[in-house]
C-alpha positions as CSV (number, residue, x, y, z in Angstrom):
1,M,-14.0,4.3,-23.8
2,A,-11.1,2.9,-21.8
3,T,-7.8,1.9,-23.4
4,S,-5.0,-0.4,-22.3
5,N,-2.6,2.3,-21.2
6,R,-4.8,5.3,-20.4
7,G,-8.1,4.1,-19.0
8,L,-10.8,6.7,-19.8
9,H,-9.4,9.5,-21.9
10,D,-11.0,12.5,-20.1
11,V,-10.3,11.3,-16.6
12,P,-6.8,11.8,-15.1
13,L,-4.9,8.5,-15.1
14,R,-5.5,6.8,-11.8
15,G,-7.7,9.7,-10.7
16,K,-11.0,9.2,-8.9
17,L,-14.0,8.5,-11.1
18,S,-16.6,11.3,-10.7
19,A,-19.8,12.6,-12.3
20,R,-17.8,15.7,-13.3
21,Y,-16.6,13.6,-16.2
22,E,-19.6,13.3,-18.5
23,S,-18.1,10.4,-20.5
24,S,-17.8,8.2,-17.4
25,F,-20.6,5.9,-16.1
26,A,-20.6,8.0,-13.0
27,Y,-22.4,10.8,-14.8
28,P,-25.6,9.0,-15.9
29,T,-25.6,7.3,-12.5
30,I,-25.9,10.6,-10.6
31,K,-27.9,12.3,-13.3
32,D,-30.4,9.5,-14.1
33,R,-30.2,6.3,-12.2
34,C,-30.0,7.6,-8.6
35,P,-32.9,10.0,-9.0
36,V,-35.0,7.2,-10.4
37,I,-34.1,5.0,-7.4
38,L,-35.3,7.7,-5.1
39,C,-38.5,8.2,-7.1
40,K,-39.3,4.5,-6.8
41,I,-38.8,4.5,-3.1
42,I,-41.1,7.5,-2.8
43,D,-43.7,5.9,-5.0
44,H,-43.5,2.6,-3.1
45,L,-44.0,4.3,0.3
46,Y,-47.0,6.2,-1.0
47,R,-48.7,3.2,-2.5
48,E,-48.0,1.1,0.6
49,R,-49.0,3.8,3.1
50,I,-52.2,2.0,4.2
51,N,-50.4,-1.3,4.7
52,I,-47.5,0.4,6.5
53,G,-50.0,2.0,8.8
54,R,-51.6,-1.4,9.5
55,G,-48.3,-3.1,10.1
56,Y,-46.4,-0.4,12.0
57,G,-49.1,1.8,13.5
58,S,-50.5,5.3,13.0
59,E,-47.3,7.0,14.0
60,A,-45.5,5.3,11.1
61,Q,-48.2,6.2,8.6
62,E,-48.2,9.8,9.7
63,G,-44.4,9.9,9.6
64,L,-44.3,8.8,5.9
65,K,-45.0,12.3,4.8
66,N,-41.8,13.5,6.5
67,I,-39.8,10.7,5.0
68,V,-41.2,11.5,1.5
69,D,-40.3,15.2,2.0
70,E,-36.8,14.2,3.0
71,L,-36.3,12.0,0.0
72,S,-37.7,14.6,-2.3
73,R,-35.3,17.1,-0.8
74,L,-32.4,14.7,-1.3
75,R,-33.4,14.3,-5.0
76,Y,-33.5,18.1,-5.4
77,E,-30.1,18.4,-3.9
78,M,-28.7,15.8,-6.3
79,Q,-30.3,17.3,-9.4
80,T,-29.1,20.9,-8.5
81,N,-25.6,19.8,-7.6
82,K,-25.7,20.8,-3.9
83,E,-22.8,20.1,-1.5
84,L,-23.1,16.8,0.4
85,S,-24.2,17.9,3.9
86,N,-23.4,16.3,7.2
87,I,-25.3,13.3,8.5
88,T,-27.6,14.5,11.3
89,D,-29.0,11.3,12.8
90,T,-27.7,9.5,15.9
91,L,-26.8,6.2,14.3
92,D,-23.4,4.7,15.4
93,N,-21.7,5.5,12.1
94,S,-22.8,9.1,11.7
95,E,-19.5,10.4,13.2
96,V,-17.5,8.2,10.8
97,W,-19.4,9.6,7.8
98,N,-19.1,13.2,9.0
99,N,-15.3,12.8,9.6
100,Y,-15.0,11.4,6.1
101,L,-16.9,14.3,4.6
102,A,-14.8,16.8,6.5
103,N,-11.6,15.2,5.2
104,E,-12.9,15.4,1.6
105,R,-13.7,19.1,2.1
106,R,-10.1,19.7,3.4
107,L,-8.7,18.1,0.3
108,G,-10.5,20.8,-1.7
109,E,-11.3,18.6,-4.7
110,G,-15.1,19.3,-4.5
111,I,-17.8,17.7,-2.5
112,T,-21.0,18.4,-4.5
113,W,-22.9,15.6,-6.2
114,Y,-21.1,16.1,-9.5
115,S,-17.6,17.0,-8.1
116,A,-17.3,14.4,-5.3
117,S,-15.9,11.0,-6.1
118,W,-18.5,8.7,-7.6
119,M,-17.9,6.2,-4.7
120,L,-18.7,8.8,-2.1
121,A,-21.7,10.3,-3.8
122,E,-23.4,7.0,-4.5
123,C,-22.8,5.6,-1.1
124,Y,-23.9,8.9,0.5
125,M,-27.3,8.6,-1.2
126,Y,-28.0,5.3,0.5
127,R,-26.8,6.7,3.9
128,R,-29.1,9.7,3.5
129,I,-32.1,7.4,2.7
130,L,-31.4,5.6,5.9
131,Q,-31.3,9.0,7.7
132,S,-34.8,9.9,6.4
133,M,-36.2,6.5,7.7
134,H,-34.5,7.0,11.1
135,E,-36.7,10.1,11.7
136,V,-39.7,7.9,12.2
137,E,-39.0,5.5,15.0
138,P,-41.4,2.6,14.1
139,L,-39.9,2.6,10.6
140,R,-36.2,2.5,11.5
141,Q,-36.0,-1.2,10.6
142,L,-38.1,-1.0,7.4
143,D,-36.2,-2.3,4.4
144,F,-37.6,-0.1,1.6
145,F,-36.1,-2.4,-1.1
146,R,-37.4,-5.6,0.4
147,H,-40.3,-6.0,-2.1
148,Q,-38.0,-5.7,-5.0
149,K,-35.5,-8.3,-3.6
150,E,-38.3,-10.7,-2.8
151,E,-39.8,-10.3,-6.3
152,G,-36.4,-11.0,-7.9
153,F,-36.1,-14.2,-5.8
154,R,-39.5,-15.5,-6.8
155,E,-39.0,-14.8,-10.5
156,S,-35.7,-16.7,-10.4
157,L,-37.1,-19.9,-8.9
158,I,-37.0,-21.9,-12.1
159,S,-33.3,-21.2,-12.6
160,M,-32.7,-21.9,-8.9
161,E,-34.4,-25.2,-9.3
162,H,-32.3,-26.2,-12.3
163,L,-29.1,-25.3,-10.4
164,G,-30.3,-27.0,-7.2
165,E,-31.1,-30.3,-8.8
166,W,-27.8,-30.3,-10.7
167,F,-25.9,-29.4,-7.5
168,L,-27.5,-32.1,-5.4
169,T,-26.9,-34.7,-8.1
170,N,-23.2,-33.8,-8.5
171,I,-22.1,-32.8,-5.0
172,E,-21.1,-36.4,-4.0
173,D,-18.8,-36.9,-7.1
174,S,-15.4,-36.5,-5.4
175,T,-13.6,-37.4,-8.6
176,S,-14.6,-34.2,-10.4
177,F,-13.7,-31.6,-7.8
178,N,-11.8,-29.3,-10.2
179,T,-14.6,-29.4,-12.8
180,L,-17.3,-28.8,-10.3
181,F,-15.4,-26.0,-8.6
182,E,-14.8,-24.2,-11.9
183,A,-18.5,-24.5,-12.8
184,L,-19.7,-23.2,-9.5
185,L,-17.3,-20.4,-9.5
186,Q,-18.6,-19.3,-12.9
187,I,-22.2,-19.8,-11.8
188,S,-21.5,-17.5,-8.9
189,L,-19.8,-15.0,-11.2
190,W,-22.8,-14.8,-13.6
191,G,-25.2,-14.7,-10.7
192,N,-23.8,-11.2,-10.3
193,K,-25.7,-10.0,-13.4
194,C,-28.9,-9.7,-11.3
195,D,-28.3,-6.3,-9.8
196,L,-31.2,-3.9,-9.0
197,S,-29.0,-0.9,-8.5
198,I,-27.7,-1.0,-12.1
199,S,-31.3,-1.4,-13.4
200,A,-32.4,1.5,-11.2
201,G,-34.7,-0.9,-9.4
202,N,-36.3,-2.4,-12.5
203,K,-36.9,-6.1,-12.4
204,Q,-33.8,-8.3,-12.5
205,S,-34.0,-12.0,-12.3
206,A,-32.4,-15.1,-13.7
207,S,-33.9,-17.2,-16.4
208,G,-33.2,-20.5,-18.2
209,N,-30.8,-23.3,-17.1
210,P,-27.6,-21.8,-15.7
211,I,-25.7,-25.0,-16.3
212,E,-26.5,-25.0,-20.0
213,Q,-25.5,-21.4,-20.3
214,L,-21.9,-21.8,-18.9
215,H,-20.4,-22.9,-22.2
216,H,-21.7,-19.8,-24.0
217,L,-20.7,-17.5,-21.2
218,K,-17.2,-18.8,-20.8
219,E,-15.9,-16.7,-23.7
220,R,-17.2,-13.6,-21.9
221,I,-14.8,-14.0,-19.0
222,L,-12.0,-11.5,-19.8
223,T,-9.5,-12.9,-17.4
224,D,-9.8,-16.2,-15.5
225,Q,-7.5,-17.2,-12.7
226,T,-9.4,-20.3,-11.5
227,S,-6.4,-22.5,-11.9
228,H,-4.5,-20.4,-9.4
229,V,-7.4,-20.5,-6.9
230,L,-7.4,-24.3,-7.2
231,Q,-3.7,-24.4,-6.3
232,L,-4.3,-22.1,-3.4
233,L,-7.1,-24.4,-2.0
234,E,-5.0,-27.6,-2.0
235,G,-5.3,-29.4,1.3
236,S,-8.3,-29.0,3.5
237,D,-10.1,-27.2,6.4
238,H,-9.5,-23.7,5.0
239,V,-11.4,-20.7,6.5
240,I,-13.0,-18.8,3.7
241,D,-14.7,-15.4,3.9
242,V,-17.3,-14.2,1.3
243,V,-18.1,-10.5,1.0
244,M,-21.6,-10.7,-0.4
245,D,-23.3,-8.7,-3.0
246,N,-26.9,-9.2,-4.2
247,A,-29.8,-11.1,-2.6
248,G,-32.0,-13.3,-4.6
249,Y,-30.5,-15.5,-7.3
250,E,-27.0,-14.3,-6.8
251,L,-27.2,-15.2,-3.1
252,F,-28.4,-18.7,-4.0
253,T,-25.4,-19.3,-6.4
254,D,-23.1,-18.1,-3.6
255,L,-24.6,-20.5,-1.1
256,C,-24.1,-23.4,-3.6
257,L,-20.4,-22.5,-3.9
258,A,-20.1,-22.3,-0.1
259,D,-21.8,-25.6,0.3
260,F,-19.5,-27.3,-2.1
261,L,-16.4,-25.9,-0.3
262,V,-17.7,-27.2,3.0
263,S,-19.0,-30.6,1.7
264,T,-15.7,-31.4,0.0
265,K,-13.8,-30.6,3.2
266,K,-11.9,-27.8,1.4
267,S,-13.3,-25.4,4.0
268,S,-14.0,-26.0,7.7
269,K,-15.8,-22.6,8.0
270,V,-17.3,-20.1,5.6
271,R,-17.9,-16.6,7.0
272,F,-20.4,-14.4,5.1
273,H,-20.2,-10.6,5.3
274,L,-23.5,-8.9,4.8
275,K,-24.8,-5.3,4.8
276,N,-26.1,-3.7,8.0
277,Q,-28.6,-1.5,6.2
278,P,-30.5,-1.5,2.9
279,W,-27.8,-0.8,0.4
280,F,-27.5,-0.4,-3.4
281,V,-31.1,-1.7,-3.7
282,S,-30.4,-5.4,-3.8
283,D,-27.4,-6.0,-1.5
284,T,-27.9,-8.8,1.0
285,T,-28.7,-8.0,4.6
286,K,-29.0,-10.5,7.4
287,Q,-32.8,-10.3,7.1
288,D,-32.5,-11.2,3.4
289,F,-30.3,-14.2,4.2
290,E,-32.8,-15.4,6.8
291,W,-35.8,-14.8,4.6
292,T,-34.2,-16.7,1.8
293,L,-33.4,-19.8,3.9
294,N,-36.9,-19.7,5.5
295,N,-38.5,-19.6,2.0
296,L,-36.3,-22.4,0.7
297,C,-37.1,-24.6,3.7
298,C,-40.8,-24.1,3.2
299,D,-40.8,-26.2,0.0
300,V,-41.4,-23.1,-2.0
301,D,-43.7,-23.7,-5.0
302,N,-43.4,-27.5,-4.4
303,K,-39.7,-27.6,-5.4
304,P,-38.1,-30.4,-3.3
305,S,-34.5,-29.7,-4.3
306,L,-34.8,-26.1,-3.0
307,S,-36.4,-27.3,0.2
308,K,-33.6,-29.9,0.7
309,L,-30.9,-27.2,0.2
310,G,-32.7,-24.8,2.5
311,L,-32.7,-27.3,5.3
312,R,-29.1,-28.3,4.6
313,W,-28.0,-24.7,4.7
314,R,-29.9,-24.0,7.9
315,E,-28.0,-26.8,9.6
316,F,-24.7,-25.3,8.4
317,I,-25.8,-22.1,10.2
318,N,-26.9,-23.9,13.3
319,S,-23.7,-25.9,13.6
320,G,-21.5,-22.9,13.2
321,V,-19.9,-24.1,9.9
322,W,-21.4,-21.0,8.3
323,E,-21.2,-17.7,10.1
324,L,-23.0,-14.5,9.4
325,S,-21.5,-11.0,10.0
326,S,-22.8,-7.5,9.2
327,G,-20.1,-5.1,10.2
328,S,-20.4,-1.3,9.7
329,F,-17.4,-1.0,7.4
330,W,-19.2,-2.5,4.4
331,T,-21.6,0.5,4.3
332,Y,-18.9,3.2,4.9
333,P,-17.8,5.4,2.0
334,H,-14.3,4.1,2.3
335,V,-12.5,2.1,-0.3
336,F,-10.8,-1.1,0.9
337,S,-7.3,0.3,0.9
338,E,-8.5,2.5,3.8
339,M,-9.8,-0.5,5.9
340,S,-6.6,-1.1,7.9
341,E,-7.0,2.4,9.4
342,A,-10.8,2.8,9.4
343,D,-11.5,-0.7,10.8
344,P,-8.3,-2.5,11.9
345,Q,-10.3,-5.2,13.7
346,L,-12.1,-6.2,10.5
347,Y,-8.8,-6.2,8.6
348,S,-7.3,-8.5,11.3
349,F,-10.3,-10.7,11.1
350,L,-10.0,-11.2,7.4
351,S,-6.3,-12.0,7.7
352,Q,-7.2,-15.1,9.6
353,S,-8.7,-16.8,6.5
354,T,-7.0,-18.5,3.6
355,L,-9.1,-16.6,1.0
356,V,-11.6,-13.7,0.9
357,I,-14.0,-13.9,-2.1
358,F,-15.4,-10.4,-3.0
359,K,-18.6,-10.6,-5.0
360,G,-19.8,-8.0,-7.5
361,D,-19.2,-4.7,-9.0
362,L,-19.3,-2.4,-6.0
363,N,-16.8,-4.5,-4.1
364,Y,-14.5,-4.5,-7.1
365,R,-14.7,-0.8,-7.4
366,K,-13.8,-0.5,-3.7
367,L,-11.0,-3.0,-4.1
368,V,-9.3,-0.9,-6.8
369,G,-10.2,2.4,-5.2
370,D,-12.7,3.4,-7.9
371,L,-9.9,5.0,-9.9
372,N,-9.3,5.4,-13.6
373,W,-6.7,2.6,-13.9
374,E,-5.2,1.6,-17.2
375,T,-6.9,-1.7,-18.0
376,T,-3.5,-3.4,-18.1
377,A,-2.6,-2.4,-14.5
378,N,-1.8,-5.4,-12.3
379,F,-4.8,-6.3,-10.2
380,K,-2.7,-6.8,-7.0
381,T,-1.0,-3.4,-7.6
382,A,-4.5,-1.7,-8.0
383,L,-5.4,-3.0,-4.5
384,K,-2.9,-0.3,-3.2
385,G,-1.8,-2.4,-0.2
386,F,-5.1,-4.0,0.7
387,L,-4.1,-7.6,1.1
388,P,-5.1,-9.0,4.5
389,T,-5.0,-12.5,2.9
390,N,-5.5,-13.9,-0.6
391,V,-8.2,-11.9,-2.4
392,L,-10.5,-13.4,-5.1
393,T,-13.0,-11.2,-7.0
394,L,-15.9,-12.5,-9.0
395,R,-17.4,-9.6,-10.9
396,T,-19.5,-8.8,-13.9
397,L,-18.5,-5.4,-15.2
398,K,-21.0,-2.6,-14.5
399,A,-18.7,0.4,-14.1
400,D,-15.9,1.8,-16.3
401,V,-13.0,0.5,-14.3
402,V,-11.2,-2.8,-14.7
403,T,-7.6,-4.0,-14.2
404,G,-5.5,-7.0,-15.1
405,L,-6.4,-7.3,-18.8
406,R,-3.8,-8.1,-21.4
407,E,-2.5,-5.4,-23.7
408,G,-4.9,-4.6,-26.5
409,M,-7.9,-6.3,-25.0
410,A,-9.7,-3.0,-24.1
411,E,-9.3,-1.8,-27.7
412,Q,-10.7,-5.1,-29.0
413,M,-13.6,-4.9,-26.6
414,N,-14.4,-1.3,-27.6
415,K,-15.0,-2.6,-31.2
416,K,-16.9,-5.7,-30.2
417,D,-19.2,-4.1,-27.6
418,K,-19.1,-0.4,-26.9
419,D,-20.9,-0.8,-23.5
420,W,-18.7,-3.8,-22.4
421,M,-17.6,-2.1,-19.2
422,T,-21.1,-1.3,-17.9
423,N,-23.7,-3.7,-19.3
424,G,-22.9,-6.7,-17.0
425,N,-22.3,-9.0,-20.0
426,W,-18.6,-9.5,-19.3
427,G,-16.9,-10.8,-16.2
428,V,-13.5,-11.3,-14.5
429,I,-12.2,-14.0,-12.1
430,Q,-9.1,-12.4,-10.6
431,L,-6.8,-13.4,-7.7
432,A,-4.2,-11.5,-5.7
433,Q,-2.0,-13.7,-3.5
434,I,-0.1,-12.6,-0.4
435,S,2.9,-14.5,-1.6
């Protein structure tokens, strides 16, 4: 368990989290969760082999055996603690990955599944999955997590309808901006609970009325800097970037927040950053974004509020008020303090905005370097120089790293909920300002 001034006791202070430390959440991730995710992909591809053959042709169906063999080999390498081998496909980012792996080898800290940093090992798994799919040309664009994301969307429709109706009723109330903004920020925060990578691909969906749940959930926000965000957004016509996390219900909550910012004239443009490949099971790709809008616009399950929002959001895209981007950096193994060197164009692009909102646990881990910080460490300090503009994070805790808590809070939480850092039931709203 983490403490205020030490972080995790058996991990060096401010050292990299890794599966070599059995008390950290990295260990069960590499030992159990990641192999289960691989098994579920293998099982899905086998069960869908006939449909894949019909949809993608005989070459695709025949190639599935090679893909399954590669994924099985990857699982074996993981379970037997082999070294992370070079990427061998011809995709654009293969050189970036191999240079990163080479640098890690030079550092001499270990580059096997259980000795490498947790961030590298977990990201590497998803890159290797993509490599296995790349071997079969007709399947290079196949999203092997799509069925799980779409199922999560459908199972969250009732909660989405509750939120949509409330949103459309209140969006025109200009006298309650602060109250509505705070509510939407918290709704977007708790939308992050729906994360298929944490559940190893098991069903994750929203239930109930999210508006009614806010009062109960408010006490579970460990640090809340909403008031500072409100001060930052005084005035109008701000450019705001959102670095997305999960598709499905969380995406829907994020779009409600973005709509509010545009409709109240606080923002003249919202730029969404999406993944360029299937990533951490449920992360949002451009295809997921488009699929979501298309399904909302089709009056899904006779829910007019969702249809109205879908059409409204489609117009935001068509008019350029909302922009979609899926740069390569978001699926690199790098933490964000390395962005200015690894992708200076992206760093410069983000610097043009008033605020960048980072959603979710993986983005938080990358923000603070996935290091064993003392829980009282200042959030801005933990960014280690990454500050292209003002940075806001909305994150439910699903990894044993957190910063910015008051002295003694970690010890209190250890007594209240022994899994508070990893079960997704606690959240933070944290802001680092450039001035």
